[in-house]
C-alpha positions in Angstrom: 217.0 53.0 143.6 220.8 53.3 143.1 223.7 51.4 144.3 227.5 51.7 144.2 230.4 49.3 144.8 233.9 50.1 146.0 236.9 47.8 146.2 240.0 48.6 148.1 243.2 48.1 146.0 246.4 48.4 148.1 249.9 49.2 147.0 252.7 46.8 147.4 254.9 46.8 150.5 254.2 46.8 154.2 250.7 48.0 155.0 250.8 50.0 158.2 249.6 53.3 159.5 252.2 55.8 158.4 252.9 54.2 155.1 252.7 56.8 152.4 251.8 54.9 149.2 253.2 55.2 145.7 254.3 57.7 144.4 254.9 59.5 147.6 255.6 62.9 145.9 252.0 63.0 144.7 250.9 64.6 147.9 254.0 65.0 150.0 255.1 68.6 150.8 258.7 69.2 150.1 259.7 69.8 153.7 258.4 66.3 154.6 259.7 64.5 151.6 262.9 63.2 153.2 261.1 62.0 156.3 258.5 60.3 154.1 261.1 58.5 152.1 262.6 57.2 155.3 259.3 56.0 156.6 258.5 54.4 153.3 261.5 52.1 153.5 260.8 50.9 157.0 258.0 48.6 158.2 255.7 50.5 160.6 253.4 48.3 162.6 252.0 50.8 165.2 248.2 50.7 164.9 248.7 48.5 161.8 245.8 48.1 159.4 246.9 44.9 157.8 244.6 42.9 155.5 244.7 40.6 152.6 245.3 42.0 149.1 241.9 42.9 147.7 240.6 42.8 144.2 237.2 42.7 142.5 236.7 39.0 143.3 236.6 39.9 147.0 234.1 42.7 146.6 231.2 42.7 149.2 227.8 42.4 147.6 224.3 42.8 149.0 222.5 39.8 147.7 219.2 41.5 146.8 218.9 45.2 145.9 215.3 46.4 146.5 213.6 48.4 143.9 212.1 51.8 144.6 208.6 51.6 146.0 205.5 53.6 145.2 202.3 52.9 147.2 199.0 54.5 147.7 197.8 55.9 151.0 196.3 52.6 152.3 199.3 50.5 151.7 202.1 50.5 154.3 205.7 50.8 153.3 207.5 47.4 153.4 209.8 46.7 156.3 213.4 47.8 156.1 215.0 44.4 155.7 218.7 44.5 155.0 218.7 40.9 153.9 222.0 39.1 153.4 225.3 40.1 151.8 228.2 38.0 150.5 232.0 38.4 150.3 235.0 36.3 150.0 236.2 34.1 152.9 239.4 36.1 153.4 237.4 39.4 153.9 233.9 38.5 155.3 231.2 41.1 155.8 231.9 42.8 159.1 229.3 45.5 159.2 226.0 46.4 157.6 225.1 50.0 158.6 221.8 51.5 157.5 219.6 54.5 158.0 216.1 55.6 157.1 215.5 59.3 156.3 212.0 60.6 156.6 212.0 63.2 153.7 208.3 64.0 154.2 209.5 67.2 155.8 213.1 68.4 155.7 215.1 71.5 156.2 217.9 72.1 153.8 220.9 74.4 154.5 223.9 75.6 152.5 227.2 74.6 154.3 229.8 77.3 154.5 233.2 77.6 156.0 233.0 78.6 159.7 235.3 81.6 160.1 237.0 82.0 163.4 240.4 82.4 165.1 243.3 80.6 163.3 242.9 78.6 160.1 239.4 78.4 158.6 237.9 75.2 157.5 234.7 73.2 157.1 236.3 69.8 157.2 239.5 69.0 159.0 241.5 65.8 158.6 244.0 65.7 161.4 247.6 64.7 160.4 246.6 64.4 156.8 249.4 66.8 155.7 252.0 65.4 158.1 251.3 61.8 156.8 252.0 63.1 153.3 248.5 62.5 152.0 247.3 66.1 151.5 248.6 69.5 150.8 247.0 70.6 154.1 244.6 69.3 156.7 241.9 71.7 155.7 239.0 71.3 153.2 236.4 73.8 152.1 233.1 73.5 150.1 233.6 73.6 146.3 231.7 76.1 144.2 228.9 73.6 143.8 228.6 73.6 147.5 227.7 71.3 150.4 224.2 70.8 151.7 223.0 69.8 155.1 219.5 68.3 155.4 217.6 67.7 158.6 214.8 65.1 158.3 211.5 64.7 160.2 212.6 61.5 162.0 215.7 63.0 163.7 218.2 62.1 161.1 220.5 64.4 159.0 222.8 64.2 156.1 225.8 66.1 154.6 226.3 65.8 150.9 228.5 67.6 148.3 232.1 68.0 147.5 235.0 69.4 149.5 238.3 70.7 148.1 241.7 71.1 149.9 242.4 74.7 150.7 245.9 74.4 149.2 245.5 72.1 146.3 242.3 72.3 144.2 243.0 68.8 142.7 242.5 67.1 146.1 238.8 66.7 146.6 236.4 64.5 148.5 232.7 63.8 148.0 231.2 64.1 151.4 228.6 61.6 152.6 228.0 62.0 156.4 224.9 60.6 158.0 223.6 61.5 161.4 220.9 59.9 163.6 219.1 60.0 166.9 218.5 63.8 166.8 217.5 65.1 170.2 217.3 68.2 172.3 219.6 69.3 175.1 217.6 67.7 177.9 217.4 64.3 176.3 221.1 64.4 175.4 222.4 65.3 178.8 220.0 62.9 180.5 222.2 60.2 179.1 225.3 61.7 180.8 226.5 63.4 177.6 227.7 66.9 177.2 227.6 69.8 174.7 230.9 71.1 173.4 231.0 74.8 174.1 234.4 76.0 173.1 233.2 79.6 172.9 231.7 79.5 176.4 228.5 81.2 175.3 226.3 78.6 177.1 223.6 78.7 174.5 223.5 74.9 174.2 220.1 74.4 175.7 218.7 75.4 172.3 220.9 73.1 170.2 220.1 69.8 168.6 222.5 66.8 169.1 223.1 63.8 166.8 225.3 60.7 166.5 227.2 59.9 163.4 226.2 56.6 161.6 229.6 54.8 161.6 231.1 53.5 158.4 228.1 54.5 156.3 229.5 58.0 156.6 232.4 58.4 154.3 234.7 60.6 152.1 234.8 59.4 148.5 237.9 60.5 146.7 237.6 62.8 143.7 240.1 64.5 141.5 243.6 63.5 142.6 242.0 61.2 145.2 239.8 59.4 142.7 239.5 55.8 143.8 240.4 56.6 147.4 238.0 56.2 150.3 237.9 57.2 153.9 235.2 55.7 156.3 234.1 57.8 159.2 233.1 56.8 162.7 231.8 58.9 165.6 234.2 60.3 168.0 234.6 60.0 170.9 233.6 56.4 170.9 231.7 57.0 174.2 229.4 59.5 172.4 230.2 62.0 175.2 230.0 64.7 172.6 227.8 64.7 169.5 227.2 66.5 166.3 225.6 69.7 167.5 223.4 72.1 165.5 222.4 75.6 166.6 223.6 79.2 166.9 225.8 81.0 169.4 228.7 78.6 169.4 227.3 75.2 168.2 229.9 75.3 165.4 232.6 76.1 168.0 234.0 78.8 165.7 231.6 81.7 165.8 228.1 82.8 166.8 226.5 82.0 163.5 224.0 79.2 163.1 226.1 76.1 162.4 227.2 72.6 163.1 230.3 70.8 164.5 231.3 67.3 165.3 234.3 64.9 165.6 235.1 61.7 163.8 237.7 59.0 163.3 238.7 58.3 159.7 240.1 55.1 158.3 240.6 54.0 154.8 243.0 54.2 151.9 244.7 57.1 150.1 246.9 56.4 147.1 247.0 52.7 147.8 248.0 53.3 151.5 246.0 52.6 154.6 245.5 55.7 156.7 243.8 56.5 160.0 243.3 59.7 162.0 240.8 62.0 163.6 239.0 64.9 162.1 236.1 67.2 162.6 233.4 69.3 160.9 233.0 73.0 161.7 230.6 74.9 159.5 228.1 77.6 159.2 224.6 76.7 158.0 222.9 79.3 155.9 219.8 79.8 153.7 217.7 77.3 155.5 214.6 76.2 153.6 212.0 73.8 154.9 210.1 71.8 152.3 209.0 68.3 151.4 207.8 66.2 148.4 205.5 67.7 145.9 202.0 66.3 145.2 201.0 63.7 144.4 203.8 62.5 146.7 202.7 63.0 150.3 205.3 60.9 152.1 208.8 60.0 151.1 211.4 57.8 152.8 215.0 57.3 151.7 216.7 54.1 152.9 220.5 53.7 152.7 222.2 50.4 153.5 225.8 49.2 153.2 227.6 45.9 153.3 231.2 46.6 154.5 234.3 44.3 154.6 238.0 45.0 154.8 238.0 45.0 151.0 235.4 47.7 150.4 231.7 48.1 150.4 228.5 47.9 148.5 225.9 50.5 149.2 222.4 51.2 147.9 219.9 54.0 148.3 216.2 53.2 148.0 213.3 55.7 147.7 209.8 54.9 148.9 207.0 57.2 148.0 203.4 57.4 149.0 201.1 59.0 146.3 197.8 60.7 146.9 195.9 60.3 143.7 192.5 59.4 145.2 189.8 61.9 145.8 188.2 62.4 149.2 184.7 61.1 149.7 181.4 62.5 151.2 180.0 60.0 153.7 177.2 62.2 155.1 175.9 65.6 153.8 173.5 67.6 156.0 170.2 68.3 154.3 169.6 71.8 152.8 166.9 73.9 154.5 165.4 77.0 153.0 163.0 79.1 155.0 161.9 81.5 152.2 162.4 82.2 148.5 164.6 85.0 149.5 167.0 83.2 151.7 169.5 80.7 150.4 170.4 77.7 152.6 173.1 78.3 155.1 176.6 77.2 154.1 177.5 74.5 156.6 181.0 74.2 158.0 182.9 71.0 157.1 182.5 69.9 160.7 178.8 69.2 160.0 179.8 66.7 157.3 181.1 63.2 157.5 184.0 62.9 155.0 186.8 60.4 154.3 190.3 60.8 152.8 192.6 57.8 152.5 195.7 60.1 153.1 194.1 62.0 155.9 195.1 65.3 154.2 193.7 68.7 155.1 190.4 69.0 153.3 188.7 72.1 152.2 184.9 72.4 151.4 183.4 74.9 149.0 180.0 75.3 147.4 178.4 76.9 144.3 174.7 77.6 143.9 172.6 77.8 140.8 169.0 79.0 141.0 166.5 77.9 138.4 162.7 78.3 137.8 160.1 80.9 138.0 158.5 82.4 141.1 156.6 79.8 143.0 158.5 77.1 141.3 162.1 78.0 142.1 164.9 75.5 143.0 168.5 75.9 144.3 171.0 73.4 143.1 174.1 73.4 145.3 177.3 71.7 144.3 179.6 70.8 147.2 183.2 70.4 146.3 185.6 68.5 148.7 189.3 69.0 147.9 192.4 67.5 149.5 195.9 69.0 149.8 196.9 67.5 146.4 194.0 68.9 144.5 192.0 65.7 144.3 188.4 66.5 144.6 184.9 65.0 144.6 181.5 66.7 144.3 178.1 66.2 145.7 174.9 67.8 144.2 172.1 68.7 146.5 168.9 70.7 145.9 166.1 72.5 147.8 163.0 74.3 146.9 162.9 78.0 147.6 159.5 78.3 149.2 157.4 81.5 149.0 155.1 81.5 152.0 155.0 85.2 152.7 152.4 87.6 151.2 153.0 91.0 149.8 153.6 94.0 152.1 151.9 97.4 151.8 151.1 100.4 154.1 147.7 102.0 154.8 146.7 105.2 156.6 143.4 106.1 158.3 141.4 109.0 156.7 139.0 111.6 158.1 137.0 113.8 155.8 133.8 115.8 155.7 130.7 114.4 154.3 130.6 116.8 151.3 133.9 115.2 150.1 132.9 111.6 150.5 131.1 111.3 147.1 134.3 112.3 145.3 136.7 110.3 147.6 139.0 108.1 145.5 139.9 104.7 147.0 143.6 104.6 148.2 145.9 102.5 145.9 148.6 100.9 148.1 152.2 100.4 146.9 153.0 96.7 147.1 156.2 94.9 147.6 156.8 91.1 147.5 160.0 89.1 148.0 159.3 86.7 145.2 156.7 88.1 142.9 157.0 91.3 140.8 155.1 94.2 142.4 152.8 94.7 139.4 151.8 91.0 139.5 150.1 91.5 142.9 146.3 91.5 142.7 144.2 93.3 145.3 140.7 94.2 146.4 138.9 95.7 149.3 135.7 95.4 151.2 133.9 98.1 153.3 132.0 97.7 156.6 130.3 100.6 158.3 130.8 100.1 162.0 129.0 103.2 163.4 127.0 106.3 162.5 124.6 107.0 159.7 125.9 106.3 156.1 126.6 108.3 154.0 126.7 111.5 156.1 128.2 110.8 159.4 129.8 107.4 159.9 133.0 105.3 160.5 133.9 102.8 157.9 136.5 100.0 158.0 138.0 99.3 154.6 139.8 95.9 154.4 142.4 95.3 151.7 143.4 91.9 150.5 146.6 91.6 148.4 147.6 88.2 146.8 151.0 87.4 145.2 151.7 85.0 142.4 152.1 82.1 144.9 148.6 82.8 146.3 150.0 84.2 149.6 147.5 86.7 150.9 148.1 89.8 153.0 145.1 91.5 154.7 145.2 94.9 156.2 142.6 97.5 157.2 142.2 101.2 157.3 139.5 103.4 159.0 137.6 106.1 157.1 135.8 108.5 159.2 133.2 110.8 157.6 132.0 113.8 159.5 128.8 115.7 158.9 129.8 119.3 158.7 126.5 120.7 157.3 124.8 123.0 159.9 121.2 122.3 160.9 118.6 124.6 159.3 
């Protein structure tokens, strides 16, 4: 939270539009000095801006300045309550403008002078030079630059410092606030228009805003230190707005940019001034970002109490922090169909999970297998992580079951009876998913199914192989013995 107070101190003499302040030669060009001296000696009451003499005892004050707020994801931000403000009876509070900026997502641009036909400027104060208050009417961004930020809730803000193009000592700190951002269709549905000076008719892609009156201001710096100009939207009817886009939105060139019109009123060198001005600028180097974790939502609130004697303004920051881990509510059971196949990795949609900030969640898993064959377990650690890196884990397990016997191949054999006595039983080559091959035990049994043993017969030899988990596999082969000895 930060706040700032400003009190208007006027010079002596008639206070009217056109009065040049003291000393007049501070900003008066030589060619207008004589005219300015004549005006200074005469009361000028056209569009007068008369008021009481102000001092610090008449300074507006907001009665209660709220502290910055930090909440968790389950706690709502407090309401934006402006509260009350006090001032002296001679200059009561006349206006309390405010604005809320949703900085959860914002796009930030550098503001540069929009180059076009005629003089180049980013900020123009009409009549400023003629009234004797500036070396010229034109102001440009300083080396430190101006930024323009567009916020998620249709608000925007200019901030930074401007310098007169003819006198580097004449500077203003720029604070312009915009609201009610909307597209072309919404804008024109209210009977409003785009301002298309270049006639390129690209306005259907522009964004339109309204200025926040009085809260927008130019704060004097350098030679203008202590001066203040308050800005209001022009025209008053809001027929035109602050327009952002490319191909002519800045009314100077085809670059992506911004333009808008305002009325200024305030005090320069102890003298009341009023006039109209505008902003015409290019917007470059756009970057979209937002707060960094653990901040997941940020709101900036600005409020002002204004009277004829000055203002009191504060800016409050509200942040929502995500520092809590997401939770598993339901985890699907692990299922394993064999010792060789690990459980399927389920998608997060199969889980029931909860996160207080409703962040994007990611689900990962890591498996550890322990134990010997026939007694093997998988321990799976599920990890649920939110966008800020907060995470929780869930440990699950399942037995890797071996319910499949060994595999082996057999081939039928035919031989003559004279070879049968020397025939060596076939030794299969065994494979098993879970048990080592050399751990498989096996045996066979023979059954003569036809003929006369041992000279001319058919024998079925049945092998039985058993792995370490007692899973058997039974296969058979046929041995045919032929009597090849001729009869005597």
